[in-house]
C-alpha positions as CSV (number, residue, x, y, z in Angstrom):
1,M,-18.0,-6.9,-10.4
2,K,-21.4,-8.4,-11.2
3,T,-21.3,-10.3,-7.9
4,R,-20.7,-7.1,-5.9
5,A,-23.3,-5.1,-7.8
6,Q,-25.9,-7.9,-7.2
7,F,-24.9,-7.9,-3.5
8,W,-25.7,-4.2,-3.3
9,E,-29.0,-4.7,-5.1
10,K,-29.9,-7.4,-2.6
11,T,-28.8,-5.3,0.4
12,L,-31.0,-2.4,-0.8
13,F,-33.9,-4.7,-1.4
14,A,-33.5,-6.1,2.2
15,T,-33.8,-2.6,3.6
16,G,-36.9,-1.9,1.6
17,R,-35.2,0.0,-1.3
18,K,-34.7,-0.8,-4.9
19,L,-32.2,0.1,-7.6
20,N,-33.5,1.6,-10.7
21,F,-31.6,-0.3,-13.3
22,K,-32.4,2.3,-15.9
23,K,-30.3,4.8,-13.9
24,C,-27.5,2.4,-13.2
25,Y,-24.2,2.3,-15.3
26,W,-20.8,0.8,-14.9
27,Y,-17.3,1.4,-16.2
28,L,-14.6,-1.1,-17.0
29,V,-11.2,0.5,-16.2
30,K,-8.4,-1.7,-17.5
31,W,-5.1,-0.6,-18.8
32,V,-3.8,-1.8,-22.2
33,W,-0.2,-1.4,-23.3
34,D,0.9,-0.6,-26.8
35,D,4.1,-2.0,-28.4
36,D,6.2,0.9,-27.1
37,G,5.0,0.3,-23.5
38,F,2.6,3.2,-23.2
39,P,-0.6,2.6,-21.3
40,S,-4.1,3.7,-22.2
41,I,-7.5,2.8,-20.8
42,A,-9.3,0.0,-22.7
43,T,-12.5,0.9,-24.5
44,S,-15.6,-1.2,-25.1
45,A,-14.2,-2.1,-28.5
46,D,-10.9,-3.3,-26.9
47,I,-12.7,-5.4,-24.3
48,P,-16.3,-6.1,-25.0
49,A,-18.3,-7.0,-21.9
50,N,-21.8,-6.6,-20.5
51,M,-23.4,-6.9,-17.1
52,S,-26.9,-7.9,-16.2
53,L,-28.5,-7.8,-12.7
54,T,-31.7,-9.4,-11.4
55,Y,-34.2,-7.7,-9.3
56,S,-34.6,-9.5,-5.9
57,S,-38.3,-8.9,-6.0
58,S,-38.7,-10.9,-9.3
59,S,-36.7,-12.9,-11.7
60,E,-36.5,-9.9,-14.1
61,S,-33.0,-9.4,-15.4
62,S,-31.7,-6.2,-16.9
63,I,-28.6,-5.3,-18.8
64,I,-26.8,-2.5,-17.0
65,Q,-25.5,0.2,-19.3
66,R,-21.7,0.3,-19.8
67,K,-20.1,3.7,-20.1
68,E,-16.7,4.4,-21.8
69,P,-14.0,5.4,-19.3
70,T,-13.6,8.7,-21.1
71,E,-17.4,9.5,-20.9
72,A,-18.1,12.0,-18.2
73,L,-21.3,11.9,-16.2
74,K,-22.8,14.4,-13.8
75,T,-22.4,13.2,-10.2
76,L,-22.9,15.4,-7.2
77,G,-22.9,18.5,-9.5
78,C,-19.6,17.7,-11.1
79,W,-18.9,16.1,-14.5
80,S,-16.2,13.4,-14.0
81,S,-14.9,10.3,-15.7
82,P,-12.5,7.5,-14.7
83,S,-10.0,8.7,-17.3
84,G,-9.8,12.1,-15.7
85,Q,-11.2,13.8,-18.8
86,Q,-12.6,17.2,-17.8
87,D,-13.5,18.6,-21.2
88,T,-17.2,18.0,-20.4
89,Q,-16.8,19.9,-17.1
90,L,-15.1,22.8,-19.0
91,Q,-18.0,22.9,-21.6
92,E,-20.6,22.9,-18.9
93,T,-18.9,25.5,-16.8
94,T,-18.5,27.7,-20.0
95,A,-22.2,27.3,-20.7
96,T,-22.9,28.4,-17.1
97,L,-20.6,31.4,-17.4
98,Q,-22.4,32.3,-20.7
99,D,-25.8,32.2,-18.9
100,I,-24.5,34.3,-16.0
101,T,-23.0,36.8,-18.4
102,K,-26.2,37.1,-20.3
103,N,-28.1,37.6,-17.1
104,I,-25.7,40.3,-15.9
105,K,-25.9,42.1,-19.2
106,A,-29.7,42.1,-19.1
107,T,-30.1,43.2,-15.5
108,P,-29.9,46.9,-14.8
109,M,-28.4,47.3,-11.3
110,S,-26.8,49.7,-8.9
111,Q,-23.2,49.5,-7.8
112,L,-24.2,47.9,-4.5
113,E,-26.4,45.3,-6.3
114,G,-23.6,44.5,-8.7
115,R,-21.1,44.1,-5.8
116,L,-23.5,41.6,-4.2
117,L,-24.4,39.8,-7.4
118,I,-21.0,38.3,-8.2
119,P,-20.1,36.7,-4.8
120,V,-23.6,35.4,-4.3
121,Y,-24.6,34.3,-7.7
122,L,-21.4,33.5,-9.6
123,H,-19.4,31.9,-6.8
124,S,-22.3,29.9,-5.4
125,K,-22.8,28.3,-8.8
126,L,-19.1,27.5,-9.4
127,R,-17.4,27.2,-6.0
128,Y,-17.8,23.4,-5.7
129,I,-16.8,22.8,-9.3
130,F,-13.4,24.4,-8.9
131,S,-12.6,22.4,-5.8
132,A,-13.8,19.2,-7.3
133,T,-11.8,19.5,-10.6
134,S,-8.1,19.6,-11.3
135,R,-8.4,22.3,-13.9
136,V,-6.8,25.5,-12.9
137,Y,-9.3,28.2,-11.9
138,S,-7.9,30.7,-14.4
139,S,-8.0,28.3,-17.3
140,L,-11.8,27.9,-16.9
141,F,-12.3,31.6,-16.7
142,S,-9.8,32.7,-19.4
143,P,-12.2,32.3,-22.4
144,W,-15.0,34.2,-20.6
145,A,-13.2,36.6,-18.4
146,P,-13.5,39.6,-20.9
147,T,-17.2,38.8,-21.4
148,I,-17.9,38.7,-17.7
149,K,-15.6,41.7,-16.7
150,R,-17.1,44.0,-19.4
151,P,-20.7,44.1,-18.2
152,C,-19.5,44.1,-14.6
153,R,-17.2,47.1,-15.3
154,E,-20.0,48.9,-17.1
155,T,-22.4,48.2,-14.3
156,Y,-20.4,48.7,-11.2
157,T,-16.8,48.9,-9.9
158,P,-15.8,45.4,-8.7
159,L,-14.3,44.9,-5.3
160,P,-10.6,44.4,-5.2
């Protein structure tokens, strides 16, 4: 893995680019089996390892941060992890829905403005997330549906 990572660092350097090692991270995804034959993904405690890369422009070496396979990171607007854990995405989406709800409640609007707000504002913020995750759309909305529907109902009549 280190050889491949160093190859990409050298390739970027050859094209006039440079990796920022402070922004780089890596995962080790290895299955471990318990006595009953059930698999789980190994953690850093199970298999300690580190990786260091060297900048092509100097002999400066840096240790690249290792992430746990269950640790989700935001990539292309979506929180994902190698283990498939999507709790972080659910928490982030819930926080987004809370912010949207707060904004809806605080904004006086006409029926027409309300009808335009939801498709433009809400869907544009969440459309990609729903297609990029395996959580069911309704399971993400269920905790906040009453909170969102109430101010919408008070403000305007939603489209069918």
